[in-house]
C-alpha positions as CSV (number, residue, x, y, z in Angstrom):
1,M,12.8,-1.7,-8.0
2,Y,10.2,-3.7,-5.8
3,T,9.1,-2.3,-2.4
4,I,7.8,-4.4,0.5
5,F,6.2,-2.9,3.6
6,I,6.9,-5.0,7.0
7,N,5.5,-3.1,10.0
8,D,7.0,0.4,9.8
9,L,10.0,-0.7,7.8
10,T,10.0,-0.1,4.0
11,I,12.3,-2.5,2.1
12,N,13.3,-1.7,-1.4
13,L,14.9,-4.4,-3.8
14,T,17.4,-2.8,-6.1
15,K,20.7,-3.3,-7.9
16,N,21.9,0.1,-7.2
17,P,20.7,1.6,-4.0
18,P,21.0,5.4,-3.5
19,E,23.9,7.0,-1.9
20,K,23.9,7.6,1.8
21,E,21.0,5.2,2.4
22,Q,21.0,2.1,4.5
23,F,21.6,-1.1,2.6
24,I,22.4,-4.8,2.8
25,E,24.1,-6.7,0.1
26,V,22.2,-9.9,-0.7
27,D,24.5,-13.0,-1.4
28,A,24.5,-14.6,-4.8
29,D,22.8,-17.6,-3.2
30,I,19.6,-15.8,-2.6
31,E,17.5,-18.6,-1.1
32,T,20.1,-19.4,1.7
33,W,20.5,-15.7,2.4
34,L,16.7,-15.3,2.7
35,R,16.5,-18.4,5.0
36,E,19.0,-16.8,7.4
37,Y,18.2,-13.3,7.3
38,W,14.5,-12.7,6.2
39,P,13.0,-13.9,9.5
40,R,15.1,-11.1,11.2
41,L,13.2,-8.7,9.1
42,W,9.8,-10.0,10.0
43,D,10.5,-9.4,13.6
44,T,12.1,-5.9,13.0
45,K,11.3,-3.0,15.1
46,V,13.2,-0.7,12.7
47,I,11.4,2.3,11.1
48,G,12.3,3.9,7.8
49,Q,14.0,2.8,4.6
50,L,16.2,-0.3,4.0
51,Y,17.7,-1.4,0.6
52,L,18.5,-4.9,-0.4
53,Q,21.1,-4.8,-3.0
54,S,21.3,-7.7,-5.4
55,D,22.5,-8.3,-8.9
56,D,19.4,-10.4,-9.8
57,V,16.5,-8.4,-8.3
58,E,13.8,-10.3,-10.3
59,R,15.1,-13.6,-8.7
60,L,15.2,-12.1,-5.3
61,W,11.6,-10.7,-5.7
62,M,10.4,-14.1,-6.8
63,S,12.2,-15.9,-4.0
64,I,10.5,-13.6,-1.4
65,Q,7.1,-14.1,-2.9
66,N,7.6,-17.8,-2.7
67,M,7.8,-17.5,1.2
68,Y,4.3,-16.1,1.4
69,T,0.8,-16.8,0.5
70,I,-0.4,-13.9,-1.8
71,I,-3.6,-12.0,-1.4
72,E,-4.6,-9.5,-4.0
73,A,-6.7,-6.4,-3.3
74,A,-7.5,-3.0,-5.0
75,G,-8.3,0.4,-4.0
76,G,-8.5,4.0,-4.9
77,L,-7.0,7.5,-4.1
78,V,-10.2,9.5,-4.9
79,T,-10.3,13.2,-5.3
80,N,-13.3,15.5,-5.6
81,S,-13.9,18.7,-7.4
82,E,-12.2,20.7,-4.8
83,D,-9.0,18.5,-4.9
84,E,-9.7,16.9,-1.7
85,V,-8.7,13.2,-1.1
86,L,-11.0,10.7,0.4
87,F,-9.7,9.0,3.5
88,I,-11.1,6.3,5.7
89,H,-10.4,5.8,9.5
90,R,-10.3,2.1,10.3
91,L,-9.0,0.2,13.5
92,G,-7.3,3.5,14.8
93,K,-5.5,4.4,11.5
94,W,-6.0,6.6,8.5
95,D,-6.1,4.7,5.3
96,L,-7.4,4.7,1.7
97,P,-10.4,2.6,0.7
98,K,-9.4,-0.8,-0.5
99,G,-10.4,-4.4,-0.2
100,K,-9.8,-8.0,-1.5
101,L,-10.5,-9.1,-5.1
102,E,-13.5,-11.3,-5.3
103,K,-13.7,-14.4,-7.4
104,G,-14.3,-13.6,-11.1
105,E,-13.8,-9.9,-10.5
106,D,-11.2,-7.8,-12.5
107,I,-8.8,-5.5,-10.7
108,P,-10.3,-2.1,-11.7
109,E,-13.8,-3.3,-10.9
110,C,-12.6,-4.4,-7.5
111,A,-11.1,-1.0,-6.8
112,L,-14.4,0.9,-7.8
113,R,-16.6,-1.4,-5.8
114,E,-14.4,-1.2,-2.7
115,V,-14.6,2.6,-2.8
116,E,-18.3,2.5,-3.2
117,E,-19.0,-0.1,-0.4
118,E,-16.6,1.5,2.1
119,C,-17.4,5.2,1.5
120,G,-21.0,5.1,0.2
121,I,-20.4,7.0,-3.1
122,V,-21.2,6.4,-6.7
123,G,-20.1,8.0,-9.8
124,H,-16.4,7.8,-9.3
125,E,-14.1,6.9,-12.2
126,I,-10.6,5.6,-12.8
127,V,-8.4,8.3,-14.2
128,G,-4.9,6.8,-13.7
129,Q,-2.9,4.2,-11.8
130,L,-0.5,4.2,-8.9
131,P,2.3,1.7,-8.2
132,D,1.2,-1.5,-6.4
133,T,2.0,-1.9,-2.7
134,N,3.2,-5.1,-1.0
135,H,2.8,-5.4,2.8
136,T,3.2,-8.4,5.0
137,Y,1.4,-9.7,8.0
138,F,0.5,-13.2,9.6
139,I,-2.8,-14.9,9.9
140,K,-2.6,-17.6,12.5
141,G,1.0,-17.8,12.2
142,K,0.9,-18.1,8.3
143,P,2.8,-15.4,6.4
144,I,0.8,-13.3,4.1
145,L,1.9,-10.9,1.4
146,K,-0.9,-8.6,0.4
147,R,-0.6,-6.9,-3.0
148,T,-2.9,-3.9,-3.4
149,Y,-3.3,-2.4,-6.9
150,W,-4.1,1.3,-6.6
151,F,-5.9,3.6,-9.0
152,K,-6.3,7.4,-9.1
153,M,-9.9,8.3,-9.1
154,K,-12.1,11.4,-9.4
155,I,-15.7,12.2,-8.7
156,E,-17.6,15.3,-9.6
157,G,-18.7,17.5,-6.7
158,K,-18.1,16.8,-3.0
159,P,-20.7,13.9,-2.2
160,E,-21.5,13.1,1.4
161,L,-19.8,9.9,2.6
162,T,-21.1,6.9,4.6
163,P,-18.6,4.7,6.4
164,Q,-19.0,1.0,6.1
165,V,-19.1,0.3,9.8
166,E,-19.4,-3.6,9.4
167,E,-15.8,-3.4,8.0
168,D,-14.6,-1.3,11.1
169,I,-14.7,1.9,9.3
170,T,-15.6,4.7,11.9
171,E,-15.1,7.8,9.7
172,T,-15.0,8.8,6.1
173,V,-13.6,12.3,5.2
174,W,-12.5,14.6,2.5
175,F,-9.2,16.1,3.4
176,D,-7.3,18.8,1.4
177,E,-3.4,18.6,1.4
178,S,-3.2,21.0,4.4
179,K,-4.5,18.2,6.6
180,W,-2.4,15.4,5.1
181,N,0.1,15.8,8.0
182,E,-2.5,14.8,10.4
183,V,-3.1,11.7,8.3
184,E,0.6,10.7,7.9
185,Q,1.1,11.0,11.6
186,N,-1.2,8.1,12.1
187,T,-1.2,6.0,8.9
188,Y,0.8,3.1,7.3
189,P,4.0,3.7,5.4
190,S,2.4,2.4,2.2
191,I,-0.2,5.1,2.5
192,S,2.3,7.9,3.1
193,Y,4.2,6.5,0.1
194,L,1.1,6.8,-2.2
195,L,0.5,10.3,-0.8
196,Q,4.0,11.4,-1.8
197,L,3.6,10.1,-5.2
198,H,0.2,12.0,-5.6
199,R,2.0,15.2,-4.5
200,V,4.7,14.8,-6.9
201,G,2.4,13.8,-9.8
202,D,0.2,17.0,-9.3
203,K,3.2,19.3,-9.6
C-alpha cells in the first residue's frame, strides 16, 4: 500500500481497502480516471482517510507520480536517553526535523545532517527506518510530490537544542509521550502517522 498526503487528507492506494473505510474504486483505465478525478482531490477540504481501490496498485502509483515533479528529502525521529522525542516548531506547526537531499548526498547522510543543522545537536545515530511519506503541494502553480525518507535516531543524554532560525524554526523541544497530544493537535497528518508507528513499534 502507498500513502499520499494532500492537505489534511490521507490517501491510501490499495487492492483491498479495510472494511467500513471510505473508498473509491479506480477504473481499469487508470490514466483517464486520474485526469478526471485527481484534480478534485488536489482541491479537497476533506479530512481523514480515503482509500483508492485498484487491481493494479503499482501502475496507479506510477501514474500518480508522473503527474508531479518529485523532490526528495530525509529526516529523523530522534529519541534521547529519557525516551523523549525531538520536535521542531516551524511556520506555526509542530514537525520533525527534515530537509531536502543535496547533490551527491546519500539519504541517511542527509537525514543526519538536517537534524544537526535544524536542532543544533551532534552525536545522534540512525538505529532504524520508518516508512517514507509522500505529500503534495504547489510551487508557482507547479504540482510537487515531496518524498521524505524517515529514520529512527537515538542520542545519548539530553543535549540542549538550538533552532535554525534561518529555516523559520522558532522552537526545538524534547517531548515525552504525555505531550504528543499537544503536538498532534497542531501538526501534519504525515507526522501523526509517524508518531503512531513509533508508539506501536515501542510496544
